[in-house]
N, C-alpha and C positions, 0 to 999 in steps of 0.2 A: 069308389067313394067309401068312406069308413062305414062299417056296418052299424046297425042300430044298437043301442046300449042295452036293450033288454031290461033286466031288473037290477043290474049292477049299480053301485053307488060310488061316486068318485070320492076318494079320501086323500087326494094328492097333497093338499096343503098340510094336513095333519101328519101324513107319512114323512113329508120332507123335513119337518121340524124334528121328528123322532130320529130319522136316519142320520141327520147331521151329528148326532151324539153317539151313534153306534159305530164302534171301532171295527174295522175290517181285520180279520186275523192276518198275522204276518205271513203265514204259510198256508198253502192250499193242499189238502190231502189228495194224493194221487188218484183215489177212487172217486173223487168228485166229478160229476158230469154236468155239462151244460149243453143245451141245444142252440145252435147259432145259425142264423140265416144271413150269410154274407158270402155268396159264391165267389165273388172276385177276390176276397181276402183268402179264401181257401186255396185258390189257384196261386196267389202271390206267395203264400207261405210254402206251398209245394215247390214252386220255381226257385225260391230263395233258400231252400233246404231247411226251413224252420218248422215245417208241419209236424214232423215226428218228435220235435223237441218240446212240445206243449206238456207241462208237468201235471196234466189232468186229462180227463176224457172230454172230447168234443164230438157231439153228434151234429153233423152238418145237414141243414135243411136247404133245399134248392129254392129258396125264396128270398126276396128283399123288397124294400119299398113299403109304403104305408098300408095299402089295402091288404096285401098278403100277410104282412107282419101283424097287423091289428087282428085279423081273423085267427091267426095262429096263437097270438097272445090270449085271446078270449077262449080258445080251445085248450089252453094250458099245455100246448105242445111246442112252445118256443120260449127261450129265455132272453135272447139277444139277437138284434138284427141291425142291418144298415138301412138308414132312411134319411130323408131330408128333414127340414124343420117343421113342416106343416102337419105330418101325421101325429106328432106328439100333442099338438095343440087341439086337434080334433078328437084325439083320444080323451083328453081332459073333459071336453064338452060332452062326450058320449059315455062317460063314467068308467073308462078304461084307465086304470092307474099305472102309469109308466114313468120312467126316468131316462133322461139323456145322460150318458156316461162317458162319451168321448165326442170331441168336436174338431172338425177340420174345415179349412177354407182353402181358397186358391190365392196365391200371390198375384197381385195386379188383377183383381177379379173383373174389372170392367173391360179389360182386354181379353179375358178368358171366360166369357159368360157360359153358363151351363145351357142356356136357352137363347134362341133368336126367334123373332116373330116371322113365321112363314106367311107370305101374302099370296092369295090365290090369283091366277091369271085374270086380268081385267078388273081387279078389286079397287084399283086406284088409291092405294095407300102408300105414301112415301114417308110420312112422319106420324108420330103418335097422335097428333091433332086430327089426322085423317080417319081415326078409328070411329068417330061419331057415326052412328047409324049402321055400323057394320055387324055382320054375324061373326062372333068370336067363339072358337072352341073352348069349352070350360069344363074342368074336371074338379069338382068340389072334393076337398079332403086331401088333395095332392099339391105338390109344389107348383105345378103348372097352373092350377086354379088360383092359388094365392098370388102368383106372379101376375096373372091377368088383372086381378083387382088392384094390385100395386101400380101396374102400368096405367090403368084407368085413372087412378088417383093422381099420378104424375102428370097425366094429360089434362087434368081438370075435368074429367068426365065421371059420371055415375053409371051404375048398372042400367039405369033407365035410358041412358043415352046410346046404348048399344043393345044388341040382341045376343045374349049368352046362350050357346047351344051346348047342352051337356053331352059330352062324348068321353069315353075312356081314353086315356092317353097312352095306350099300349101299342107296341109294334108299329105298324105303318098306318094306323087309323087316322092320325092327323094329316100326314101328307096326302093320303087318299082323299080325305074330306076336302082338302084344299084343291087338289087337282080336279075334283068333280064339282067344285063350286058349292058344295054343301055348306061350307063356311067360307068367309072371306079372309079370316085371320086365325092363326093357331100357333101356340108356342111349340117350337121344334127343338129337340135336344139330340145329343149324340151324333151319330153318323147321318141322321136325317137332315141336319143342317147342311151337310155336303150333298146328299143325294137328291133332296127335293128340287133345288134350282137346276141341278144337272138333268133331271127328268122333265121338269115343267118349264124351265127357263125359256125355251123356244116359244112357248105360248104366253110368256109374261110372268110366270111364277118366279118369286124371289124371296129373299129374307132381308129383314132390317134389324138393326140393333135396338134394344129397348133402353139401354143406358142405366140399368139398375143392377145393384149387386144381387146375385141370385145363387151364391156358391155354398151356403151352409150344408154340411154333411155330418151325420152323427152315427155313433153306435147307440142304439136305443134298446132299453131293457124294460121288461115288465117289473113292477115294483116288488112283486113277490120274490123274484130272483135276487135282487140286491138287498132284500131284507133277510135272506137266508145267509148266515155267516160264511159257510163254505162256498156257496155259489157266488157270493159277493167277492170273495177272495179270488175265485177262478176268473171272474169277469175282470178284476183288476189285472191279473196276469195276462189275460187275453188282450186287453187294451195295449199292453206293452208290445206284444207280438204284432198286433194290428198296426201300431204306429211305426214300428221298424219296417214292416212290410210295405207301408205306404212310401217310405223313403227309398226302400230298395227298388220299388217300381219306378220311382222318379229317376233313379240313378242307373237303371238298366232298361232303357226304352226299347232297344231292339229285342231283348229277351222277352219283354212284356208283350210287345207286338206279336211276336211269333207264338209265344206260349199261351197268351190269353185271347187277344183279338182274333188271330188266325185259327189256332188249333181248338180253342175252347168256344169262341163265339161264332166261328165260321165266316169272319169278315175277310176282306182282301188285305194284303199288306199295305196297300195305299190307304185304305180306310183306317187301318191301325195307326199309320203315320199321322194321318189327319187328326185322329182323336188324341194322340199324345201331344201334338202341338196345341190343339184346342183346349186341352185340360190344363196346360201350364204346369206350375209347380205347387206342391202342397204347402200349406201354412197351418201348423198345429200349435195353437196358443197354449201357454201355461196358465193364463189368466182368462177366465170366461166373462169378465165384467162387460166388455164390449159386445160379446156375442149375446148375452142375456138382454142387453139394452136393445139390440136390433130385433131380437125375438119379441120383446115387449111391444115394439112398434107394429110388428106383424100381428100379434094378438089383438091389439087395439083396433087395427084396421079391419081384421076379419070379424071381430065382435060387432063393429059398426055395420059392416056390409052384410052380415049373415044373421043379425038379430040374436047374437049370443051374449053371454055375460062376460065382461072383462075380468081378468084375473092376473095375478102376479106371475109373470113368465119364469121368474126364478124358481118357482116350485117344480118346474119341469126338469131342472138340472140337479143331479146328485153331485154336489160339489166335493164330496169325499174323493172323487176321481179327478178333480180339476187339473192337476199337474201331472198325472200319471203318464199320459202319452208323451208330452213334451219332455219330461224327465227321462223317459226311456230312450228317446231319440238323442238327447244330449249325452246320456251315459254311453251310448254307442259311438260317440264321437262324430255325430253327424249334425249338420245344421238344422234348426227347426224350420 
């Protein structure tokens, strides 16, 4: 869960208006340094031979995702990281001033969901309508938590119709909670979608589709970083490398399976093959209008369900970077 705000004050809206008129320098100085939490990108750049071609200094932090990145942002020890859509929303509500600087989705996202709903043995859940009265794993401040609220809304249910059980969505916490019947339902991601029914299927454990788009992924920066001219320029150049590395991963699945899933993550080759298929293909838009509209719906839902104040989701996006990633892919002669 995102940490407490302390005495910090959000100035997201004001900063967004100012930054829109602040030109990013055309060149970045070689001595410029940014700290980045995107371990998978580091591996992708290394495997693709691009890591040593970055025209500035990068300090790599072995962190990613909302809670870790938020904590590092507050400690002034991180400039940029990879995260889903929810952390930036909660950052706004807790007074942490941040910006989304790159956006990526999945082609055909309903066929390639990030999460599926894990169902505990004996829970008697076959459709979303069956969620009424069930114990559901819930992680506030993270993508999984927001997805649960969206699923309830789709099913015509409220939080009062179910029992939300706050659990961290790390490692195998959710599969274990399902297998032990601590919860009836939990959103599972990554290799857990494959492993959970393999382990608990004989007892009745399974997964079901939720039928919602859940694929937003971002590069997320603290506003102080994109307000600094040279760091802003370094982040722009990093986005270009990131975008090309995402396409490289898509075009070299066997090398990615061996170099990342097997050698870096310690998974089996079969697990890596499953994840490549599950992830589908990247979609890097040059226009963020639709992405912001979807983010606004998420803001509105979360505001209603968590008693927070609605705000303009557009203030979370630094649109100076809007076409950077897509342009970099196009310039390399690769499809978006």
